C-alpha atoms as an extended CHARMM CRD file, in Angstrom:
* protein
*
       293  EXT
         1         1  MET       CA             22.5970000000       26.8420000000      -40.3640000000  PROA      1               0.0000000000
         2         2  ALA       CA             24.1870000000       23.9970000000      -38.5250000000  PROA      2               0.0000000000
         3         3  GLU       CA             24.4910000000       25.4460000000      -35.4640000000  PROA      3               0.0000000000
         4         4  LEU       CA             20.9140000000       26.5750000000      -35.4450000000  PROA      4               0.0000000000
         5         5  ALA       CA             19.8420000000       22.9560000000      -35.5970000000  PROA      5               0.0000000000
         6         6  PRO       CA             20.6960000000       21.6300000000      -32.2810000000  PROA      6               0.0000000000
         7         7  ALA       CA             19.1470000000       24.4610000000      -30.8970000000  PROA      7               0.0000000000
         8         8  ALA       CA             15.6330000000       24.1180000000      -32.8890000000  PROA      8               0.0000000000
         9         9  ALA       CA             15.9170000000       20.1900000000      -31.2370000000  PROA      9               0.0000000000
        10        10  GLU       CA             16.1620000000       21.2290000000      -28.3610000000  PROA      10              0.0000000000
        11        11  ARG       CA             13.5320000000       23.6640000000      -28.5150000000  PROA      11              0.0000000000
        12        12  GLY       CA             11.1910000000       20.7840000000      -30.2050000000  PROA      12              0.0000000000
        13        13  ARG       CA             11.6090000000       18.8730000000      -27.3270000000  PROA      13              0.0000000000
        14        14  GLU       CA             11.0330000000       21.3460000000      -24.6390000000  PROA      14              0.0000000000
        15        15  LEU       CA              7.7310000000       21.9480000000      -26.9050000000  PROA      15              0.0000000000
        16        16  SER       CA              6.4450000000       18.2340000000      -27.0520000000  PROA      16              0.0000000000
        17        17  ALA       CA              7.4930000000       17.9220000000      -23.0250000000  PROA      17              0.0000000000
        18        18  ALA       CA              5.3390000000       20.9880000000      -22.1830000000  PROA      18              0.0000000000
        19        19  GLY       CA              2.7310000000       19.1260000000      -24.7190000000  PROA      19              0.0000000000
        20        20  PHE       CA              2.9960000000       16.0780000000      -22.5830000000  PROA      20              0.0000000000
        21        21  VAL       CA              2.6080000000       17.5990000000      -19.6400000000  PROA      21              0.0000000000
        22        22  LEU       CA             -0.3620000000       19.7480000000      -20.4320000000  PROA      22              0.0000000000
        23        23  GLY       CA             -1.9960000000       16.7640000000      -21.4300000000  PROA      23              0.0000000000
        24        24  ALA       CA             -1.2290000000       15.4430000000      -18.1860000000  PROA      24              0.0000000000
        25        25  ALA       CA             -2.1900000000       18.1490000000      -16.4500000000  PROA      25              0.0000000000
        26        26  THR       CA             -5.6730000000       17.9150000000      -18.1160000000  PROA      26              0.0000000000
        27        27  SER       CA             -6.1220000000       14.3460000000      -17.7450000000  PROA      27              0.0000000000
        28        28  ILE       CA             -5.9520000000       13.4850000000      -14.2310000000  PROA      28              0.0000000000
        29        29  PRO       CA             -8.9340000000       16.3890000000      -13.2250000000  PROA      29              0.0000000000
        30        30  LEU       CA            -10.5870000000       14.9200000000      -15.6520000000  PROA      30              0.0000000000
        31        31  GLY       CA            -10.5450000000       11.4800000000      -14.2420000000  PROA      31              0.0000000000
        32        32  ALA       CA            -11.6790000000       13.3080000000      -11.3540000000  PROA      32              0.0000000000
        33        33  ALA       CA            -14.5830000000       14.8490000000      -12.5380000000  PROA      33              0.0000000000
        34        34  ILE       CA            -15.9810000000       12.0350000000      -14.4050000000  PROA      34              0.0000000000
        35        35  ALA       CA            -14.9730000000        9.8580000000      -11.1570000000  PROA      35              0.0000000000
        36        36  THR       CA            -17.8680000000       12.3000000000       -9.4420000000  PROA      36              0.0000000000
        37        37  SER       CA            -20.6480000000       10.7950000000      -11.7020000000  PROA      37              0.0000000000
        38        38  LEU       CA            -19.8910000000        7.2850000000      -10.1210000000  PROA      38              0.0000000000
        39        39  PHE       CA            -20.6960000000        8.4590000000       -6.4210000000  PROA      39              0.0000000000
        40        40  ASP       CA            -23.9640000000        8.2590000000       -6.7050000000  PROA      40              0.0000000000
        41        41  GLU       CA            -24.0940000000        4.8730000000       -8.2190000000  PROA      41              0.0000000000
        42        42  VAL       CA            -21.7330000000        3.0340000000       -6.0530000000  PROA      42              0.0000000000
        43        43  GLY       CA            -20.8560000000        5.5530000000       -3.1500000000  PROA      43              0.0000000000
        44        44  LEU       CA            -17.6410000000        7.8220000000       -3.1030000000  PROA      44              0.0000000000
        45        45  VAL       CA            -15.4230000000        4.6150000000       -1.4230000000  PROA      45              0.0000000000
        46        46  GLY       CA            -16.9470000000        2.4050000000       -4.1580000000  PROA      46              0.0000000000
        47        47  THR       CA            -15.6250000000        4.7730000000       -6.8170000000  PROA      47              0.0000000000
        48        48  VAL       CA            -12.0360000000        4.8340000000       -4.9220000000  PROA      48              0.0000000000
        49        49  PHE       CA            -12.1800000000        1.1410000000       -5.2550000000  PROA      49              0.0000000000
        50        50  LEU       CA            -12.7600000000        0.7370000000       -9.0720000000  PROA      50              0.0000000000
        51        51  ARG       CA            -10.3470000000        3.2120000000       -9.6770000000  PROA      51              0.0000000000
        52        52  LEU       CA             -7.3740000000        1.5670000000       -7.7980000000  PROA      52              0.0000000000
        53        53  LEU       CA             -8.7730000000       -1.9520000000       -9.4070000000  PROA      53              0.0000000000
        54        54  PHE       CA             -8.7430000000       -0.6430000000      -12.6990000000  PROA      54              0.0000000000
        55        55  ALA       CA             -5.3100000000        1.3530000000      -12.4390000000  PROA      55              0.0000000000
        56        56  ALA       CA             -3.5310000000       -2.0500000000      -10.7470000000  PROA      56              0.0000000000
        57        57  ALA       CA             -4.9440000000       -4.0800000000      -13.3020000000  PROA      57              0.0000000000
        58        58  ALA       CA             -3.1060000000       -1.7640000000      -16.5770000000  PROA      58              0.0000000000
        59        59  LEU       CA              0.1000000000       -0.9960000000      -14.8770000000  PROA      59              0.0000000000
        60        60  LEU       CA              0.5460000000       -4.9200000000      -13.9010000000  PROA      60              0.0000000000
        61        61  LEU       CA             -0.2260000000       -6.0490000000      -17.2570000000  PROA      61              0.0000000000
        62        62  ILE       CA              2.0120000000       -3.3410000000      -18.7090000000  PROA      62              0.0000000000
        63        63  TRP       CA              4.9060000000       -3.8570000000      -16.4510000000  PROA      63              0.0000000000
        64        64  ARG       CA              4.3420000000       -7.8330000000      -15.8430000000  PROA      64              0.0000000000
        65        65  SER       CA              5.4360000000       -6.8890000000      -12.0800000000  PROA      65              0.0000000000
        66        66  PRO       CA              6.0180000000      -10.3460000000      -10.1110000000  PROA      66              0.0000000000
        67        67  LEU       CA              5.3000000000      -10.7710000000       -6.6710000000  PROA      67              0.0000000000
        68        68  ARG       CA              7.8740000000      -13.5630000000       -5.7840000000  PROA      68              0.0000000000
        69        69  GLY       CA             11.8810000000      -12.3220000000       -5.4300000000  PROA      69              0.0000000000
        70        70  ARG       CA             11.2640000000       -9.2470000000       -2.8940000000  PROA      70              0.0000000000
        71        71  SER       CA             12.4140000000       -8.9980000000        0.1900000000  PROA      71              0.0000000000
        72        72  ARG       CA             10.7830000000       -7.9770000000        3.2930000000  PROA      72              0.0000000000
        73        73  ARG       CA             12.2500000000       -4.4020000000        3.1680000000  PROA      73              0.0000000000
        74        74  ALA       CA             10.7230000000       -3.8830000000       -0.5120000000  PROA      74              0.0000000000
        75        75  TRP       CA              7.6830000000       -5.7110000000        0.6820000000  PROA      75              0.0000000000
        76        76  ARG       CA              7.4500000000       -3.4470000000        3.3100000000  PROA      76              0.0000000000
        77        77  LEU       CA              7.7560000000       -0.3580000000        1.1760000000  PROA      77              0.0000000000
        78        78  ILE       CA              5.4480000000       -1.2650000000       -1.1950000000  PROA      78              0.0000000000
        79        79  ILE       CA              2.6400000000       -2.2880000000        1.4980000000  PROA      79              0.0000000000
        80        80  THR       CA              3.1790000000        0.9660000000        2.8730000000  PROA      80              0.0000000000
        81        81  PHE       CA              3.2600000000        2.8420000000       -0.5750000000  PROA      81              0.0000000000
        82        82  GLY       CA             -0.1870000000        0.8480000000       -1.6420000000  PROA      82              0.0000000000
        83        83  LEU       CA             -1.9960000000        2.1880000000        1.4780000000  PROA      83              0.0000000000
        84        84  VAL       CA             -0.8180000000        5.9660000000        1.0920000000  PROA      84              0.0000000000
        85        85  VAL       CA             -2.2340000000        5.5340000000       -2.5650000000  PROA      85              0.0000000000
        86        86  ALA       CA             -5.6670000000        4.5740000000       -1.1080000000  PROA      86              0.0000000000
        87        87  ALA       CA             -5.8330000000        7.2810000000        1.5020000000  PROA      87              0.0000000000
        88        88  MET       CA             -4.6280000000        9.5080000000       -0.6760000000  PROA      88              0.0000000000
        89        89  ASN       CA             -7.3760000000        9.1270000000       -3.2160000000  PROA      89              0.0000000000
        90        90  THR       CA            -10.3930000000        8.5290000000       -0.6570000000  PROA      90              0.0000000000
        91        91  SER       CA             -9.2390000000       12.4040000000        0.7330000000  PROA      91              0.0000000000
        92        92  PHE       CA             -9.0540000000       13.8890000000       -2.7420000000  PROA      92              0.0000000000
        93        93  TYR       CA            -12.3830000000       12.3920000000       -3.6200000000  PROA      93              0.0000000000
        94        94  SER       CA            -14.0080000000       13.0410000000       -0.4240000000  PROA      94              0.0000000000
        95        95  GLY       CA            -12.9490000000       16.6360000000       -0.9120000000  PROA      95              0.0000000000
        96        96  ILE       CA            -14.5910000000       16.9420000000       -4.5710000000  PROA      96              0.0000000000
        97        97  ASP       CA            -17.9130000000       15.4030000000       -3.0780000000  PROA      97              0.0000000000
        98        98  ARG       CA            -18.0370000000       18.3940000000       -1.0140000000  PROA      98              0.0000000000
        99        99  ILE       CA            -16.1580000000       21.4080000000       -2.8570000000  PROA      99              0.0000000000
       100       100  PRO       CA            -15.1150000000       22.2280000000       -6.5960000000  PROA      100             0.0000000000
       101       101  LEU       CA            -12.7030000000       20.2020000000       -8.1560000000  PROA      101             0.0000000000
       102       102  GLY       CA            -10.3630000000       23.4310000000       -8.2860000000  PROA      102             0.0000000000
       103       103  ILE       CA            -10.2030000000       24.0020000000       -5.2520000000  PROA      103             0.0000000000
       104       104  VAL       CA             -9.7990000000       20.8640000000       -4.4410000000  PROA      104             0.0000000000
       105       105  THR       CA             -6.8020000000       20.3900000000       -6.6580000000  PROA      105             0.0000000000
       106       106  ALA       CA             -5.0000000000       24.1470000000       -5.5620000000  PROA      106             0.0000000000
       107       107  LEU       CA             -5.2160000000       22.7130000000       -1.4630000000  PROA      107             0.0000000000
       108       108  ALA       CA             -4.2980000000       19.3990000000       -1.9610000000  PROA      108             0.0000000000
       109       109  PHE       CA             -1.7160000000       21.0780000000       -4.1160000000  PROA      109             0.0000000000
       110       110  ILE       CA              0.1660000000       22.4220000000       -0.8530000000  PROA      110             0.0000000000
       111       111  GLY       CA              1.6570000000       18.5900000000       -0.5310000000  PROA      111             0.0000000000
       112       112  PRO       CA              4.3700000000       18.9140000000       -3.1840000000  PROA      112             0.0000000000
       113       113  LEU       CA              4.8260000000       22.5360000000       -2.6500000000  PROA      113             0.0000000000
       114       114  SER       CA              5.6970000000       21.6120000000        1.1630000000  PROA      114             0.0000000000
       115       115  ILE       CA              8.3620000000       19.1110000000       -0.2980000000  PROA      115             0.0000000000
       116       116  ALA       CA              9.9600000000       21.1250000000       -2.9150000000  PROA      116             0.0000000000
       117       117  VAL       CA             10.0760000000       23.8770000000       -0.0860000000  PROA      117             0.0000000000
       118       118  TYR       CA             11.5140000000       21.6790000000        3.0480000000  PROA      118             0.0000000000
       119       119  SER       CA             13.8760000000       20.2110000000        0.0460000000  PROA      119             0.0000000000
       120       120  SER       CA             15.0500000000       23.4520000000       -1.3750000000  PROA      120             0.0000000000
       121       121  ARG       CA             15.2360000000       25.7620000000        1.9050000000  PROA      121             0.0000000000
       122       122  ARG       CA             16.1940000000       28.6010000000       -0.0110000000  PROA      122             0.0000000000
       123       123  SER       CA             15.1890000000       32.2770000000        1.5880000000  PROA      123             0.0000000000
       124       124  SER       CA             13.8270000000       32.9570000000       -1.4230000000  PROA      124             0.0000000000
       125       125  ASP       CA             11.0430000000       29.9490000000       -0.5260000000  PROA      125             0.0000000000
       126       126  VAL       CA              9.5560000000       32.5950000000        1.9390000000  PROA      126             0.0000000000
       127       127  LEU       CA              7.5440000000       34.0800000000       -0.5750000000  PROA      127             0.0000000000
       128       128  TRP       CA              6.5050000000       30.9560000000       -2.0530000000  PROA      128             0.0000000000
       129       129  ILE       CA              5.4100000000       30.0920000000        1.4730000000  PROA      129             0.0000000000
       130       130  VAL       CA              3.7520000000       33.3130000000        1.7580000000  PROA      130             0.0000000000
       131       131  LEU       CA              1.7130000000       33.2060000000       -1.0580000000  PROA      131             0.0000000000
       132       132  ALA       CA              0.3010000000       29.6810000000       -0.6320000000  PROA      132             0.0000000000
       133       133  ALA       CA             -0.3830000000       30.3460000000        2.8830000000  PROA      133             0.0000000000
       134       134  ALA       CA             -2.4170000000       33.9930000000        1.5800000000  PROA      134             0.0000000000
       135       135  GLY       CA             -4.7900000000       31.6990000000       -1.1720000000  PROA      135             0.0000000000
       136       136  VAL       CA             -5.6390000000       29.0440000000        1.8420000000  PROA      136             0.0000000000
       137       137  VAL       CA             -6.6510000000       31.7750000000        3.8080000000  PROA      137             0.0000000000
       138       138  LEU       CA             -8.8100000000       32.9510000000        0.9720000000  PROA      138             0.0000000000
       139       139  LEU       CA             -9.8840000000       29.6260000000        0.7870000000  PROA      139             0.0000000000
       140       140  SER       CA            -11.0760000000       29.0040000000        4.2060000000  PROA      140             0.0000000000
       141       141  PRO       CA            -14.6380000000       29.0370000000        5.1280000000  PROA      141             0.0000000000
       142       142  GLY       CA            -15.6870000000       32.2800000000        6.7370000000  PROA      142             0.0000000000
       143       143  VAL       CA            -12.5400000000       34.4530000000        5.5180000000  PROA      143             0.0000000000
       144       144  GLY       CA            -12.6800000000       34.5360000000        1.5070000000  PROA      144             0.0000000000
       145       145  ALA       CA            -14.7090000000       32.0860000000        0.7460000000  PROA      145             0.0000000000
       146       146  SER       CA            -18.2160000000       30.1590000000        1.5360000000  PROA      146             0.0000000000
       147       147  VAL       CA            -17.0540000000       26.7440000000        1.4230000000  PROA      147             0.0000000000
       148       148  ASP       CA            -17.4070000000       23.5250000000        3.1680000000  PROA      148             0.0000000000
       149       149  ALA       CA            -15.1640000000       23.2980000000        5.8210000000  PROA      149             0.0000000000
       150       150  LEU       CA            -14.9770000000       19.4550000000        5.8020000000  PROA      150             0.0000000000
       151       151  GLY       CA            -14.2570000000       19.9690000000        2.2290000000  PROA      151             0.0000000000
       152       152  VAL       CA            -11.5490000000       22.0810000000        3.0080000000  PROA      152             0.0000000000
       153       153  PHE       CA            -10.1140000000       19.2960000000        5.5560000000  PROA      153             0.0000000000
       154       154  PHE       CA             -9.9470000000       16.5790000000        3.2160000000  PROA      154             0.0000000000
       155       155  SER       CA             -8.4310000000       18.6540000000        0.5660000000  PROA      155             0.0000000000
       156       156  LEU       CA             -5.5780000000       19.9110000000        2.7410000000  PROA      156             0.0000000000
       157       157  LEU       CA             -5.6160000000       15.8660000000        3.9050000000  PROA      157             0.0000000000
       158       158  ALA       CA             -5.2710000000       14.8000000000        0.3320000000  PROA      158             0.0000000000
       159       159  GLY       CA             -2.3670000000       17.1620000000        0.2980000000  PROA      159             0.0000000000
       160       160  ALA       CA             -0.5730000000       15.5730000000        3.1750000000  PROA      160             0.0000000000
       161       161  PHE       CA             -0.9160000000       11.9550000000        1.6100000000  PROA      161             0.0000000000
       162       162  TRP       CA              0.0750000000       13.4240000000       -1.8110000000  PROA      162             0.0000000000
       163       163  ALA       CA              3.2610000000       14.7680000000       -0.2460000000  PROA      163             0.0000000000
       164       164  ALA       CA              3.5570000000       11.1010000000        1.6500000000  PROA      164             0.0000000000
       165       165  TYR       CA              3.4910000000        9.5970000000       -1.7830000000  PROA      165             0.0000000000
       166       166  ILE       CA              6.1480000000       11.7940000000       -3.1020000000  PROA      166             0.0000000000
       167       167  LEU       CA              8.4640000000       10.7310000000       -0.4130000000  PROA      167             0.0000000000
       168       168  THR       CA              7.5290000000        7.0620000000       -0.4660000000  PROA      168             0.0000000000
       169       169  SER       CA              7.3710000000        6.7740000000       -3.9560000000  PROA      169             0.0000000000
       170       170  ALA       CA             11.2330000000        7.8890000000       -4.2290000000  PROA      170             0.0000000000
       171       171  ARG       CA             12.0090000000        5.3850000000       -1.8220000000  PROA      171             0.0000000000
       172       172  VAL       CA             10.2740000000        2.5250000000       -3.7580000000  PROA      172             0.0000000000
       173       173  GLY       CA             11.6280000000        3.6570000000       -6.6100000000  PROA      173             0.0000000000
       174       174  ARG       CA             15.5210000000        3.3840000000       -5.4470000000  PROA      174             0.0000000000
       175       175  GLU       CA             14.1530000000       -0.4510000000       -4.2270000000  PROA      175             0.0000000000
       176       176  LEU       CA             12.6340000000       -1.3930000000       -7.9210000000  PROA      176             0.0000000000
       177       177  ALA       CA             13.5780000000       -0.3420000000      -11.2250000000  PROA      177             0.0000000000
       178       178  GLY       CA             10.6930000000        0.9700000000      -13.4550000000  PROA      178             0.0000000000
       179       179  GLY       CA              7.0970000000        1.4230000000      -12.7030000000  PROA      179             0.0000000000
       180       180  HSD       CA              6.9240000000       -2.2720000000      -10.5360000000  PROA      180             0.0000000000
       181       181  GLY       CA              6.5660000000       -0.7720000000       -7.2280000000  PROA      181             0.0000000000
       182       182  LEU       CA              3.8470000000        1.5680000000       -8.2090000000  PROA      182             0.0000000000
       183       183  ALA       CA              2.0560000000       -1.4100000000       -9.8670000000  PROA      183             0.0000000000
       184       184  LEU       CA              2.5580000000       -3.4740000000       -6.8220000000  PROA      184             0.0000000000
       185       185  ALA       CA              1.4720000000       -0.4930000000       -4.9520000000  PROA      185             0.0000000000
       186       186  MET       CA             -1.7210000000        0.0160000000       -6.8810000000  PROA      186             0.0000000000
       187       187  GLY       CA             -2.4780000000       -3.5970000000       -6.0820000000  PROA      187             0.0000000000
       188       188  ILE       CA             -2.2760000000       -3.3020000000       -2.5040000000  PROA      188             0.0000000000
       189       189  GLY       CA             -4.2950000000        0.0270000000       -2.6080000000  PROA      189             0.0000000000
       190       190  ALA       CA             -7.1400000000       -1.8210000000       -4.3310000000  PROA      190             0.0000000000
       191       191  LEU       CA             -6.9270000000       -4.7470000000       -1.8520000000  PROA      191             0.0000000000
       192       192  ALA       CA             -7.1600000000       -2.3080000000        1.1170000000  PROA      192             0.0000000000
       193       193  MET       CA            -10.3420000000       -1.0610000000       -0.3960000000  PROA      193             0.0000000000
       194       194  LEU       CA            -11.8550000000       -4.4540000000       -1.5840000000  PROA      194             0.0000000000
       195       195  GLY       CA            -14.1200000000       -4.7040000000        1.3720000000  PROA      195             0.0000000000
       196       196  PRO       CA            -14.9580000000       -0.7630000000        2.0560000000  PROA      196             0.0000000000
       197       197  GLY       CA            -15.2210000000       -0.8480000000       -1.6390000000  PROA      197             0.0000000000
       198       198  ILE       CA            -17.9340000000       -3.6350000000       -2.1960000000  PROA      198             0.0000000000
       199       199  ALA       CA            -19.6320000000       -2.5120000000        1.3970000000  PROA      199             0.0000000000
       200       200  SER       CA            -19.9660000000        0.9990000000       -0.4020000000  PROA      200             0.0000000000
       201       201  GLY       CA            -21.0550000000       -0.3410000000       -3.9630000000  PROA      201             0.0000000000
       202       202  GLY       CA            -22.2170000000       -3.4640000000       -3.8620000000  PROA      202             0.0000000000
       203       203  SER       CA            -23.9520000000       -5.3510000000       -6.8300000000  PROA      203             0.0000000000
       204       204  ALA       CA            -23.6140000000       -1.9490000000       -8.8790000000  PROA      204             0.0000000000
       205       205  LEU       CA            -19.9800000000       -2.3400000000       -9.1230000000  PROA      205             0.0000000000
       206       206  LEU       CA            -20.7330000000       -4.9750000000      -11.3500000000  PROA      206             0.0000000000
       207       207  ALA       CA            -22.6060000000       -3.0250000000      -13.9730000000  PROA      207             0.0000000000
       208       208  PRO       CA            -21.0360000000       -2.7760000000      -17.2360000000  PROA      208             0.0000000000
       209       209  GLU       CA            -21.6650000000        0.8930000000      -17.4930000000  PROA      209             0.0000000000
       210       210  VAL       CA            -19.6090000000        1.5140000000      -13.8440000000  PROA      210             0.0000000000
       211       211  LEU       CA            -17.2700000000       -0.8070000000      -14.7830000000  PROA      211             0.0000000000
       212       212  ALA       CA            -17.0770000000        0.9760000000      -18.5280000000  PROA      212             0.0000000000
       213       213  VAL       CA            -16.3070000000        4.6640000000      -16.5180000000  PROA      213             0.0000000000
       214       214  GLY       CA            -14.1130000000        2.7090000000      -13.6160000000  PROA      214             0.0000000000
       215       215  ALA       CA            -12.1510000000        1.9380000000      -16.2540000000  PROA      215             0.0000000000
       216       216  GLY       CA            -11.9100000000        5.1470000000      -17.9830000000  PROA      216             0.0000000000
       217       217  VAL       CA            -11.7010000000        7.1130000000      -14.4360000000  PROA      217             0.0000000000
       218       218  ALA       CA             -8.5820000000        4.7410000000      -13.9760000000  PROA      218             0.0000000000
       219       219  LEU       CA             -6.7010000000        5.4110000000      -17.2160000000  PROA      219             0.0000000000
       220       220  LEU       CA             -7.4950000000        9.1240000000      -17.5480000000  PROA      220             0.0000000000
       221       221  SER       CA             -5.7450000000        9.5800000000      -13.6050000000  PROA      221             0.0000000000
       222       222  THR       CA             -3.3540000000        7.1950000000      -13.6570000000  PROA      222             0.0000000000
       223       223  ALA       CA             -1.8240000000        5.1650000000      -16.5500000000  PROA      223             0.0000000000
       224       224  VAL       CA             -2.1030000000        8.3200000000      -18.7360000000  PROA      224             0.0000000000
       225       225  PRO       CA             -0.6770000000       11.3520000000      -16.9810000000  PROA      225             0.0000000000
       226       226  TYR       CA              1.7360000000        8.5600000000      -15.7500000000  PROA      226             0.0000000000
       227       227  SER       CA              2.7440000000        7.7250000000      -18.9950000000  PROA      227             0.0000000000
       228       228  LEU       CA              2.6890000000       11.4500000000      -20.3500000000  PROA      228             0.0000000000
       229       229  GLU       CA              5.0460000000       12.6220000000      -17.4380000000  PROA      229             0.0000000000
       230       230  LEU       CA              7.7390000000        9.7410000000      -18.2140000000  PROA      230             0.0000000000
       231       231  GLU       CA              7.2520000000       11.0990000000      -21.7230000000  PROA      231             0.0000000000
       232       232  ALA       CA              8.2130000000       14.5040000000      -21.0280000000  PROA      232             0.0000000000
       233       233  LEU       CA             10.9630000000       13.7250000000      -18.2270000000  PROA      233             0.0000000000
       234       234  ARG       CA             12.9860000000       12.6920000000      -21.2920000000  PROA      234             0.0000000000
       235       235  ARG       CA             12.3090000000       15.5680000000      -22.8590000000  PROA      235             0.0000000000
       236       236  ALA       CA             13.0980000000       18.2680000000      -19.9440000000  PROA      236             0.0000000000
       237       237  PRO       CA             14.4700000000       18.7100000000      -16.3730000000  PROA      237             0.0000000000
       238       238  ALA       CA             12.8030000000       17.6320000000      -13.7640000000  PROA      238             0.0000000000
       239       239  GLY       CA             11.9860000000       21.6450000000      -12.2960000000  PROA      239             0.0000000000
       240       240  THR       CA             10.5350000000       22.6900000000      -15.9380000000  PROA      240             0.0000000000
       241       241  ILE       CA              8.1090000000       19.8280000000      -15.6600000000  PROA      241             0.0000000000
       242       242  GLY       CA              7.3600000000       20.6290000000      -12.0620000000  PROA      242             0.0000000000
       243       243  VAL       CA              6.5010000000       24.3750000000      -12.7470000000  PROA      243             0.0000000000
       244       244  LEU       CA              4.3430000000       22.8350000000      -15.6190000000  PROA      244             0.0000000000
       245       245  MET       CA              2.2260000000       20.4010000000      -13.7050000000  PROA      245             0.0000000000
       246       246  SER       CA              1.6300000000       23.1620000000      -11.1520000000  PROA      246             0.0000000000
       247       247  MET       CA             -1.1310000000       24.6230000000      -13.5780000000  PROA      247             0.0000000000
       248       248  GLN       CA             -3.1490000000       21.3830000000      -12.8640000000  PROA      248             0.0000000000
       249       249  PRO       CA             -5.1640000000       23.5000000000       -9.9270000000  PROA      249             0.0000000000
       250       250  ALA       CA             -5.4690000000       25.8440000000      -13.3980000000  PROA      250             0.0000000000
       251       251  THR       CA             -6.4890000000       23.1670000000      -15.2780000000  PROA      251             0.0000000000
       252       252  ALA       CA             -8.8360000000       21.6820000000      -12.8870000000  PROA      252             0.0000000000
       253       253  VAL       CA            -10.9080000000       24.8150000000      -12.7300000000  PROA      253             0.0000000000
       254       254  VAL       CA            -11.4060000000       24.8290000000      -16.2880000000  PROA      254             0.0000000000
       255       255  ILE       CA            -12.5220000000       21.1880000000      -16.0370000000  PROA      255             0.0000000000
       256       256  GLY       CA            -14.8160000000       21.7670000000      -13.2070000000  PROA      256             0.0000000000
       257       257  LEU       CA            -16.3040000000       24.3580000000      -15.0360000000  PROA      257             0.0000000000
       258       258  ILE       CA            -16.9470000000       22.7090000000      -18.5440000000  PROA      258             0.0000000000
       259       259  VAL       CA            -18.0730000000       19.4170000000      -16.8470000000  PROA      259             0.0000000000
       260       260  LEU       CA            -19.4130000000       19.6410000000      -13.8320000000  PROA      260             0.0000000000
       261       261  ASP       CA            -20.6260000000       23.4250000000      -13.8880000000  PROA      261             0.0000000000
       262       262  GLN       CA            -18.5710000000       24.5540000000      -11.0560000000  PROA      262             0.0000000000
       263       263  GLY       CA            -18.4830000000       28.4390000000      -11.1340000000  PROA      263             0.0000000000
       264       264  LEU       CA            -15.7340000000       30.0750000000       -8.8940000000  PROA      264             0.0000000000
       265       265  ALA       CA            -15.7870000000       33.2290000000       -7.0290000000  PROA      265             0.0000000000
       266       266  ALA       CA            -13.3730000000       35.8580000000       -7.6400000000  PROA      266             0.0000000000
       267       267  SER       CA            -11.4730000000       35.5330000000       -4.6050000000  PROA      267             0.0000000000
       268       268  GLU       CA            -11.3250000000       31.7210000000       -4.9580000000  PROA      268             0.0000000000
       269       269  LEU       CA            -10.3250000000       32.2380000000       -8.3110000000  PROA      269             0.0000000000
       270       270  LEU       CA             -7.1950000000       34.5350000000       -6.9800000000  PROA      270             0.0000000000
       271       271  ALA       CA             -6.6080000000       32.0830000000       -4.0700000000  PROA      271             0.0000000000
       272       272  ILE       CA             -6.0040000000       29.4390000000       -6.7930000000  PROA      272             0.0000000000
       273       273  THR       CA             -3.8210000000       31.5530000000       -8.8140000000  PROA      273             0.0000000000
       274       274  LEU       CA             -1.7570000000       32.5300000000       -5.4510000000  PROA      274             0.0000000000
       275       275  ILE       CA             -1.2030000000       28.5010000000       -4.8270000000  PROA      275             0.0000000000
       276       276  VAL       CA             -0.2980000000       28.2990000000       -8.5370000000  PROA      276             0.0000000000
       277       277  ILE       CA              2.4120000000       30.6840000000       -8.6440000000  PROA      277             0.0000000000
       278       278  ALA       CA              3.2340000000       29.6700000000       -5.2060000000  PROA      278             0.0000000000
       279       279  SER       CA              3.6300000000       25.9740000000       -6.3900000000  PROA      279             0.0000000000
       280       280  ALA       CA              5.5170000000       27.2700000000       -9.7900000000  PROA      280             0.0000000000
       281       281  GLY       CA              8.0470000000       29.1490000000       -8.0440000000  PROA      281             0.0000000000
       282       282  ALA       CA              8.8210000000       26.1470000000       -5.1030000000  PROA      282             0.0000000000
       283       283  LEU       CA              8.9560000000       23.3950000000       -7.9070000000  PROA      283             0.0000000000
       284       284  SER       CA             10.7960000000       24.9880000000      -10.3510000000  PROA      284             0.0000000000
       285       285  ASN       CA             14.3570000000       24.1250000000       -8.8690000000  PROA      285             0.0000000000
       286       286  ALA       CA             12.5930000000       20.4150000000       -7.3890000000  PROA      286             0.0000000000
       287       287  ARG       CA             14.3970000000       17.4370000000       -8.4180000000  PROA      287             0.0000000000
       288       288  THR       CA             11.5870000000       15.5460000000       -9.4230000000  PROA      288             0.0000000000
       289       289  PRO       CA              7.4740000000       16.9160000000      -10.3580000000  PROA      289             0.0000000000
       290       290  PRO       CA              4.5870000000       16.6560000000       -8.4870000000  PROA      290             0.0000000000
       291       291  VAL       CA              3.3410000000       12.7960000000       -9.2440000000  PROA      291             0.0000000000
       292       292  GLU       CA             -0.9830000000       12.5300000000      -10.1690000000  PROA      292             0.0000000000
       293       293  VAL       CA             -3.2240000000       12.3310000000       -7.2460000000  PROA      293             0.0000000000
């Protein structure tokens, strides 16, 4: 019986990690779905600004990141990271403004998948590339799906910025301990979107109901999944977390159907499935899981 105790404890840690990751993979698309309710009120750019503003406020409050004592190199990385965050969120929201949430999430996942394949360079990675490419082709307008071409472009652009986010995040993480880098970068991103956000949303940004939804979106899209992923990483290997996070496009399909009433064609569901399988395979040996968009 004593020999079974460590195995049972390990199994318990893995199950709890899976629960945390599932929570994160559900929280992120739920936040994105709720964000669409603000598009008519403050515009797409105004919504991005509110998300970054409240996310920055929450993370800076949690980490209490000092502004002084940072080297020029550290600030260059933080500023770059913040601009990538702003661009990633803007392109992702531009995608979900035009095509279903599940499709946008699947296409954006090409970014983390590309990083995983490039860092691995195993011969078996060719399979994941082929599967992902097949999924993208099926989602291409005029081929397997009747989706908006500009929406596909913004989704893939979000994936490119997601890849840049992962690479920049790793560099910032080596320079700054804990979550200080992310907290300060969110602040930079919010500052970058301040002018465009005010121009887009105007006085509607001050409406109490708009502020409440913006705060909720920030918590669901950033603070909650970030915390859940950290807890999961304490309980399971990064590769395992990466595989579990690759289910995010699938949870986005469910959230899109329930919250936004976005049904998908059979070819679109097949395409998303191919991308999920490719992501799970490529991320199975990744050192770090994909972080939230």
